[in-house]
C-alpha positions in Angstrom: 16.7 -2.4 -6.7 14.9 0.8 -5.6 15.7 2.8 -2.5 13.6 2.3 0.5 12.8 5.4 2.6 11.4 5.7 6.0 8.7 8.2 7.0 10.6 10.9 9.1 11.3 9.7 12.5 9.1 12.2 14.2 6.0 10.4 12.9 4.7 8.0 15.4 3.6 5.4 12.9 6.9 4.3 11.9 8.0 3.6 15.7 5.0 1.3 16.6 5.3 -2.1 15.2 2.6 -4.8 15.8 3.4 -7.5 18.5 4.7 -10.8 17.2 1.4 -12.3 18.0 -0.6 -10.0 15.8 1.9 -10.3 12.9 0.8 -13.7 12.0 -0.8 -12.6 8.8 0.2 -9.4 7.0 -2.0 -7.7 4.5 0.0 -5.6 2.1 -2.2 -2.7 0.8 -1.0 -0.6 -2.1 -1.7 3.0 -1.4 -2.2 5.6 -3.9 -4.6 8.7 -4.3 -7.4 6.8 -6.0 -11.0 6.9 -4.9 -11.1 3.2 -4.5 -8.5 3.3 -1.7 -11.1 3.9 1.0 -12.7 0.5 0.5 -9.5 -1.3 0.3 -8.2 0.2 3.6 -11.3 -0.7 5.4 -11.2 -4.3 4.0 -7.6 -4.7 5.0 -8.2 -3.3 8.5 -11.2 -5.4 9.1 -9.6 -8.6 7.9 -6.4 -7.9 9.9 -8.6 -7.5 13.0 -10.7 -10.5 12.4 -7.6 -12.9 11.7 -5.3 -11.5 14.2 -3.0 -10.0 11.7 -1.5 -6.6 10.7 -1.6 -4.2 7.7 1.5 -3.1 5.8 1.1 0.1 3.7 3.0 0.2 0.4 3.6 3.2 -1.9 6.1 3.8 -4.7 7.4 7.1 -6.0 8.4 6.7 -9.6 11.9 7.9 -10.7 12.0 11.1 -12.5 13.5 11.4 -16.0 17.2 12.5 -15.8 16.8 14.9 -18.5 15.7 17.7 -16.2 18.1 20.1 -14.9 19.5 18.6 -11.7 18.0 21.1 -9.3 14.6 20.8 -11.0 14.7 17.1 -10.9 15.8 17.0 -7.3 12.9 19.4 -6.4 10.4 17.3 -8.3 11.7 14.1 -6.5 11.4 15.8 -3.1 7.9 17.0 -3.8 6.9 13.5 -5.0 8.3 11.9 -1.8 6.7 14.5 0.5 3.4 14.0 -1.3 3.6 10.1 -0.9 4.6 10.5 2.7 1.6 12.7 3.3 -0.8 10.2 1.7 0.7 7.3 3.8 0.4 9.3 6.9 -3.3 10.0 6.3 -4.0 6.4 5.4 -1.8 5.1 8.5 -3.9 7.4 10.8 -7.2 6.0 9.3 -5.9 2.5 9.8 -4.9 3.3 13.4 -8.4 4.6 14.0 -9.9 1.4 12.7 -7.5 -1.2 14.2 -6.0 0.5 17.2 -2.5 0.0 16.1 -0.3 1.8 13.4 0.4 -0.2 10.2 3.9 -0.9 9.0 4.9 1.6 6.3 6.9 0.9 3.2 7.8 3.8 0.8 10.0 2.9 -2.3 11.4 4.6 -5.2 11.4 3.3 -8.7 9.0 1.1 -10.9 5.9 0.4 -8.9 5.5 -3.2 -10.2 9.2 -4.0 -9.5 9.3 -2.5 -6.1 5.9 -4.4 -5.1 7.5 -7.6 -6.4 10.6 -6.8 -4.4 8.7 -6.1 -1.2 6.8 -9.4 -1.5 10.1 -11.3 -2.1 11.8 -9.6 0.9 9.1 -10.1 3.4 7.9 -13.6 3.5 5.5 -12.9 6.4 3.2 -11.0 3.9 0.4 -13.3 3.1 -2.3 -11.2 1.1 -2.0 -8.5 -1.3 -4.9 -6.1 -1.3 -5.8 -3.8 -4.2 -8.5 -1.4 -4.7 -10.2 -1.6 -8.1 -11.6 1.2 -10.0 -15.1 0.9 -11.2 -15.2 3.7 -13.8 -14.9 3.5 -17.6 -11.1 3.8 -17.3 -11.0 0.3 -15.9 -9.7 -1.2 -12.7 -6.2 0.3 -12.7 -2.9 -0.6 -14.0 -1.8 -2.8 -11.0 -5.1 -4.7 -10.9 -5.0 -5.2 -14.6 -1.2 -6.2 -14.5 -1.6 -8.6 -11.5 -4.7 -10.3 -12.6 -3.2 -10.8 -16.2 0.3 -11.5 -17.3 2.0 -11.0 -13.9 -0.4 -13.2 -11.9 2.1 -16.1 -11.9 4.8 -13.9 -10.3 2.9 -13.3 -7.2 3.5 -16.1 -4.4 0.4 -14.9 -2.4 -3.3 -14.5 -3.1 -4.4 -11.1 -4.4 -7.6 -9.6 -3.1 -9.3 -7.0 -5.3 -11.7 -4.7 -3.5 -14.2 -2.9 -5.7 -13.8 0.8 -5.0 -17.5 1.4 -5.0 -18.2 -0.7 -2.0 -19.9 1.1 1.1 -18.4 0.6 4.6 -21.5 -1.6 5.4 -20.8 -3.7 2.3 -17.1 -4.1 3.2 -18.0 -5.0 6.7 -20.4 -7.7 5.3 -17.4 -9.2 3.5 -15.1 -9.4 6.5 
């Protein structure tokens, strides 16, 4: 199982948890640097607001190959964690602006699919997985392809795939 890290304690978003009343439905949103993330964040936040739920942000840092010199590998790992933390902070701030509360944040290390499945099995209160789908010629993305294909049966909850090209008004019309 991968290592779970918390965002540094000085970051407010890790200290504010939603109230028990608002935690009835959790939307787990996979966070990365893709252009389709914006529509998925808005969708998750709007659905959480309309259903009295909350948002959980998930990101995973891949393990680096061990064939690097130890110091170079450690430096690369620290940089990858730092970058993931910065992306999570920015998305959490955007979610806070949209919902009025900070989302829960989960940062893992390891294989993204394995860690995603682990988070889903560990937190039974997560009720919907939200993924942003790329609309370009390269396809919807690896996670969307895997979870809508051969791994669909391994997920115990519905998966919502949000097309990345949706405007704010279009997302608002869906929620």
